[in-house]
C-alpha positions in Angstrom: -23.9 -9.5 13.3 -26.0 -12.1 15.1 -28.0 -10.7 18.0 -26.6 -13.3 20.4 -23.2 -11.8 19.9 -24.5 -8.3 20.5 -26.2 -9.4 23.6 -22.9 -10.4 25.0 -21.2 -7.2 24.2 -20.2 -5.0 27.2 -19.2 -1.5 26.3 -16.4 -0.2 28.5 -17.6 2.5 30.8 -14.4 2.8 32.9 -12.7 5.2 32.5 13.1 4.4 14.1 13.0 5.9 11.8 16.4 5.5 10.0 17.5 8.8 11.6 17.4 7.1 14.9 20.5 5.2 14.0 22.4 8.5 14.1 22.1 8.2 17.9 25.2 5.9 17.8 27.6 8.8 17.9 25.6 11.2 20.1 27.4 12.5 23.3 25.9 12.0 26.7 22.8 14.1 27.2 21.8 16.1 30.2 19.7 13.1 31.2 22.8 11.2 32.3 23.2 7.4 32.3 20.2 5.2 32.3 19.8 2.6 35.1 20.6 -1.0 34.5 17.3 -2.8 34.9 16.5 -4.4 38.3 17.2 -8.1 38.3 13.6 -9.3 38.4 13.2 -12.8 37.1 11.9 -13.3 33.6 8.5 -15.0 33.7 7.2 -17.1 30.9 3.6 -17.9 31.8 2.2 -21.3 31.3 0.0 -19.9 28.5 3.2 -19.3 26.5 4.6 -22.8 26.7 4.4 -24.6 23.4 4.3 -28.4 23.1 4.6 -30.4 19.9 1.2 -32.1 20.7 -0.4 -28.7 20.7 -0.1 -28.3 16.9 -3.5 -27.4 15.5 -5.2 -28.1 18.9 -4.1 -25.6 21.6 -2.9 -22.1 20.8 -0.3 -20.4 23.0 0.5 -16.8 23.8 3.9 -15.3 22.9 4.7 -13.2 25.9 7.2 -13.0 28.7 7.5 -10.3 31.4 9.2 -9.0 34.5 7.3 -7.6 37.5 8.3 -5.9 40.7 8.5 -2.2 39.7 7.0 0.0 42.3 7.8 3.7 41.8 5.1 5.9 40.3 7.1 8.3 38.2 7.0 9.0 34.5 7.5 7.3 32.0 6.4 5.5 34.4 9.8 5.0 36.0 12.4 7.6 35.1 15.9 6.6 34.0 15.1 3.2 32.4 15.6 2.3 28.8 12.3 0.4 28.2 10.1 1.6 25.4 7.0 3.8 25.9 4.2 4.7 23.5 6.1 7.9 22.7 9.5 6.3 22.1 7.9 3.7 19.8 5.9 6.4 17.9 9.3 8.1 17.4 11.1 4.9 16.2 8.3 3.9 13.8 7.7 7.4 12.3 4.3 8.0 13.8 5.3 11.2 15.6 7.8 14.0 15.1 11.4 12.7 15.4 13.1 13.3 18.8 16.9 12.7 18.7 17.6 9.2 19.9 13.9 8.3 20.5 14.9 8.3 24.2 12.0 7.1 26.4 13.0 9.5 29.2 12.9 12.5 26.8 10.5 11.7 24.0 6.9 12.7 24.9 5.0 13.0 21.6 2.6 10.1 21.2 1.1 8.8 17.9 -2.1 10.7 17.0 -3.5 8.7 14.2 -6.0 5.9 13.9 -9.5 5.5 12.5 -11.9 2.7 11.6 -11.2 -0.3 13.9 -8.8 -3.0 15.3 -10.1 -6.3 16.7 -8.0 -8.2 19.1 -8.7 -11.9 19.4 -7.7 -13.7 22.6 -8.9 -16.4 25.0 -10.6 -16.2 28.4 -12.0 -13.1 30.1 -10.0 -10.1 31.3 -12.4 -8.4 33.8 -10.3 -5.3 34.2 -9.6 -4.6 30.5 -11.4 -1.3 30.3 -10.0 0.1 33.6 -6.4 -1.0 32.8 -6.5 0.5 29.3 -7.9 3.8 30.8 -5.1 3.9 33.4 -2.4 3.0 30.9 -3.7 5.8 28.6 -3.8 8.3 31.4 -0.2 7.5 32.4 1.1 8.1 28.9 -1.1 11.0 27.9 -3.0 9.0 25.3 -6.7 9.8 24.6 -9.2 7.3 25.8 -12.8 7.3 24.8 -14.8 4.5 26.5 -17.2 4.5 23.6 -14.4 3.3 21.4 -13.5 0.3 23.5 -15.7 -2.8 23.5 -15.4 -6.3 24.9 -17.2 -9.0 22.9 -17.8 -12.6 24.0 -17.1 -14.7 20.8 -19.7 -17.4 21.6 -22.2 -15.1 23.3 -21.3 -16.2 26.9 -18.8 -14.6 29.2 -15.7 -16.8 29.3 -14.0 -18.0 32.4 -10.8 -16.4 33.5 -7.4 -18.0 32.8 -6.3 -19.2 36.3 -2.6 -18.8 35.3 -3.1 -15.1 34.4 -1.1 -15.6 31.2 -4.0 -14.8 28.8 -5.1 -11.8 30.8 -1.6 -10.4 30.6 -1.6 -11.1 26.9 -4.8 -9.1 26.5 -3.4 -6.2 28.4 -0.4 -6.0 26.0 -2.7 -6.3 23.0 -5.2 -3.6 23.8 -2.6 -1.2 25.3 -0.2 -1.2 22.4 -2.6 -1.4 19.5 -4.2 1.7 21.2 -0.9 3.3 21.7 -0.1 3.2 18.0 -3.6 4.1 16.8 -5.2 6.0 19.7 -8.2 7.2 17.7 -9.2 3.7 16.4 -12.1 1.8 17.9 -10.7 -1.3 19.7 -12.7 -4.5 20.0 -11.4 -7.2 22.4 -12.9 -10.5 21.3 -12.7 -13.1 24.0 -12.9 -16.8 23.0 -14.1 -19.4 25.6 -10.8 -21.3 25.5 -7.3 -21.4 24.1 -8.2 -24.2 21.7 -8.2 -23.7 18.0 -11.9 -24.6 18.1 -12.4 -21.6 20.4 -10.1 -19.0 18.8 -10.6 -19.6 15.1 -14.4 -18.9 15.3 -13.6 -15.9 17.3 -11.6 -14.6 14.3 -14.8 -14.6 12.3 -16.5 -12.6 15.0 -13.6 -10.1 15.0 -13.7 -9.9 11.2 -17.4 -9.0 11.3 -16.8 -6.3 13.9 -14.1 -4.7 11.8 -16.2 -4.9 8.6 -19.6 -4.0 10.1 -19.2 -2.5 13.6 -21.8 -3.0 16.3 -24.7 -3.6 13.9 -27.3 -6.4 14.1 -26.6 -7.2 10.4 -23.7 -6.6 8.0 -25.0 -4.5 5.2 -24.1 -5.4 1.6 -21.1 -3.4 0.4 -20.1 -2.5 4.0 -17.1 -0.1 3.9 -15.7 -1.0 7.3 -12.0 -1.5 7.3 -9.3 -2.4 9.8 -7.1 -5.0 11.3 -7.5 -8.2 13.3 -4.6 -9.0 15.6 -3.7 -12.5 16.8 -0.7 -12.7 19.2 -1.1 -16.5 19.5 -0.2 -19.6 17.6 0.8 -23.2 17.6 3.4 -25.4 15.8 2.7 -25.9 12.1 0.6 -28.9 11.1 -0.4 -30.5 7.8 -4.1 -29.5 8.1 -3.4 -25.8 8.5 -3.8 -25.0 4.8 -7.5 -25.8 5.2 -7.9 -22.9 7.6 -6.2 -20.3 5.3 -9.5 -19.2 3.7 -10.6 -18.0 7.1 -8.3 -15.0 6.7 -9.6 -14.1 3.3 -13.3 -14.3 3.8 -14.0 -10.7 4.9 -13.2 -7.8 2.6 -11.5 -4.9 4.1 -9.8 -6.8 6.9 -6.0 -7.3 7.3 -4.9 -10.0 9.6 -1.7 -9.8 11.7 -0.2 -12.7 13.8 2.8 -13.2 16.0 5.7 -15.2 14.6 6.3 -16.9 17.9 9.0 -16.8 20.6 11.1 -19.8 19.6 13.0 -20.8 16.5 10.8 -22.1 13.6 7.5 -21.4 12.0 4.1 -21.2 13.7 0.5 -21.0 12.5 -1.5 -18.8 11.8 1.5 -16.6 11.2 2.5 -18.9 8.3 -0.7 -18.4 6.4 -0.2 -16.5 3.1 -3.3 -14.6 4.1 -1.8 -13.3 7.3 0.9 -10.6 7.9 3.5 -12.3 10.1 5.0 -10.1 12.8 8.6 -10.9 13.8 10.6 -9.6 16.6 13.4 -7.0 17.1 15.6 -5.6 19.8 15.9 -1.9 20.5 19.6 -1.4 21.4 20.1 1.6 23.6 23.2 3.5 24.9 23.8 3.1 28.6 25.4 6.6 28.6 22.4 8.4 27.1 19.4 6.1 26.7 19.4 7.0 23.0 18.6 4.3 20.4 21.8 2.8 18.9 20.2 0.5 16.4 17.3 -1.9 15.8 18.6 -5.5 15.5 17.0 -8.9 15.2 15.8 -10.7 18.3 17.4 -14.2 18.4 14.3 -15.8 20.0 11.7 -14.6 17.5 10.1 -17.2 15.2 10.8 -17.3 11.5 11.9 -19.5 8.6 10.3 -21.4 5.8 6.9 -23.1 6.1 6.7 -26.9 5.7 3.2 -26.8 4.3 2.3 -23.4 2.8 3.2 -22.7 -0.8 5.0 -19.5 -1.6 2.5 -16.7 -2.2 2.6 -14.5 -5.3 3.8 -11.5 -3.4 7.0 -13.4 -2.5 7.6 -14.9 -5.9 7.6 -11.4 -7.5 11.0 -10.8 -5.9 13.6 -13.2 -7.3 16.0 -12.7 -4.3 13.2 -13.9 -1.9 11.9 -16.6 -4.1 15.4 -18.1 -4.5 15.6 -18.4 -0.7 12.2 -20.0 -0.2 12.3 -22.7 -2.9 8.5 -22.8 -3.4 7.3 -22.3 0.2 6.0 -19.4 2.3 8.7 -17.5 4.2 8.1 -15.6 7.5 8.1 -13.1 9.1 7.0 -10.3 6.8 7.6 -7.2 9.1 9.1 -7.0 12.6 8.8 -4.8 15.7 10.2 -4.7 19.2 9.8 -8.0 21.1 13.0 -8.7 23.1 11.9 -8.5 26.8 15.3 -7.2 27.7 14.5 -4.1 25.7 10.7 -4.4 26.2 7.7 -2.1 26.8 5.8 -0.9 29.8 2.5 -2.6 30.5 -0.1 -2.0 33.2 -1.9 -5.1 34.3 -4.4 -5.8 37.1 -4.7 -9.5 37.9 -4.5 -11.4 41.2 -2.0 -14.0 40.0 0.7 -11.7 38.6 -0.2 -8.8 40.9 -1.3 -5.3 40.1 1.3 -2.8 38.8 3.7 -2.0 36.0 5.6 -4.7 34.2 8.1 -4.8 31.4 7.1 -7.2 28.7 8.3 -8.7 25.4 7.7 -11.5 23.0 6.2 -11.3 19.5 2.9 -10.8 21.3 4.0 -7.2 21.6 5.0 -7.0 17.9 1.7 -8.1 16.5 -0.6 -5.5 18.1 2.0 -2.8 17.5 2.0 -3.6 13.7 -1.8 -3.7 13.6 -1.9 -0.3 15.3 0.8 1.1 12.9 -1.1 -0.1 9.8 -4.2 1.5 11.2 -2.5 4.8 12.2 -0.9 5.3 8.8 -4.1 4.7 7.0 -3.2 1.4 5.5 -6.6 -0.1 4.8 -6.2 -2.7 2.1 -9.0 -4.9 0.8 -7.2 -8.0 2.1 -3.9 -9.1 3.7 -2.5 -10.4 0.3 -3.3 -7.0 -1.2 -1.4 -5.2 1.6 1.6 -7.6 1.4 1.7 -7.3 -2.4 2.2 -3.6 -2.0 4.8 -3.9 0.7 6.8 -6.6 -1.1 6.4 -4.7 -4.4 8.0 -1.6 -2.9 11.0 -3.7 -1.9 11.3 -5.1 -5.5 11.4 -1.6 -6.9 14.3 -0.8 -4.4 12.1 1.7 -2.5 12.3 1.7 1.2 8.6 0.7 1.3 8.2 2.4 4.7 10.8 0.1 6.4 14.0 0.3 8.3 16.1 -2.6 7.0 17.6 -4.6 9.8 20.9 -6.1 8.9 22.3 -7.4 12.2 21.3 -10.4 14.3 20.8 -14.2 14.0 17.8 -16.4 14.5 16.3 -19.9 13.7 17.5 -23.3 14.8 21.3 -23.2 15.7 21.2 -19.5 14.8 21.4 -20.6 11.2 19.7 -17.5 9.7 21.0 -14.0 9.7 19.4 -10.6 9.4 20.7 -9.1 6.1 20.1 -6.5 3.4 16.5 -6.9 2.1 14.1 -9.6 3.3 15.4 -12.3 5.6 14.0 -15.0 7.8 14.8 -13.1 11.0 13.1 -9.8 10.5 11.4 -10.0 7.1 11.3 -6.7 5.3 12.4 -4.8 8.4 10.6 -2.6 11.0 8.1 0.1 10.2 9.3 3.5 9.3 6.4 5.8 8.3 4.9 2.6 6.8 3.0 3.2 3.6 
């Protein structure tokens, strides 16, 4: 790695599964009813507003949140139905199953993770290390400061995003990739701006970190492996195919991107060299807080690319190929993204205020999936290799490590439906002991 990048590195010093569906018929538990959420307004930060003219020029986050929670009780607030690291580890098969994967009862976190995950975002997040340490302490996750690094992509500390949107994005990304793979090394790679010209070069820096770690040079035959997570994107554009090779240039790296929080297809999620993360809803019982079912999230991006040809891993399944008619279909895999059934996030930033938030958007799904791949030891030589295996399992009528999601609608005019097998709303489904 170039010395100028290393000189800008600051090492942190601060400290459902299918069985979950059985929760439908469970009687009320001793926990009693869960509380309806407080009616805090849903905030969509300026960084998450996508405009047609942004295509290929400006990237946007895919996050929305609610603030205003003040108690300091586990998990952190008792009685609510929002997901925790432990309830997600239960749902996605990363921890021993607890009936209903109830966030107020489930306490076993994921324990896996190795190698590294690189998070690519824009602007500086000054409190990244301290916030990740606090989040980890709250949920009983291990936190080793030597395994968290902030890297400035162009060698100079970026400015802060005055809207706070990118800083909030970064808090989600580092907290939930760490929650799913607590023993992996996390690199937060900060680009100088939210432009494609800033973020795509940062992807190369992230790739080198995953492959080579904190070395001055990348040795030939490096065995570094891991994931690069990108929770951002822009509307599709005709020139995007020229960027696809960026996500295939570094052996041992699997790229994950968010599908977006609006109907349609975004980039880089549409690239055939990227695992596209769609969104789901974790439906819970008001009587018990137990998981009823995972269903599609209507606002998640998905559909058929206008520019990317269908990759081989999708042509191998005739059912999928018939839907796509020669073009790439997304998403590939999905995870929780609906802010109404969202996740707890700790964030320190003057614009949004310091405290606990509930968050959603496919910006949650992307780092979750990167962490799940890492935690389960899925270290493929490339993203197409990883996707060939996952789609191949579906062709052989194996579960492939997924919970198939068969309820929900998405796309423009709600024209697509979650259905048996791959679909344009949730892809192959959500992780279930992904392999």
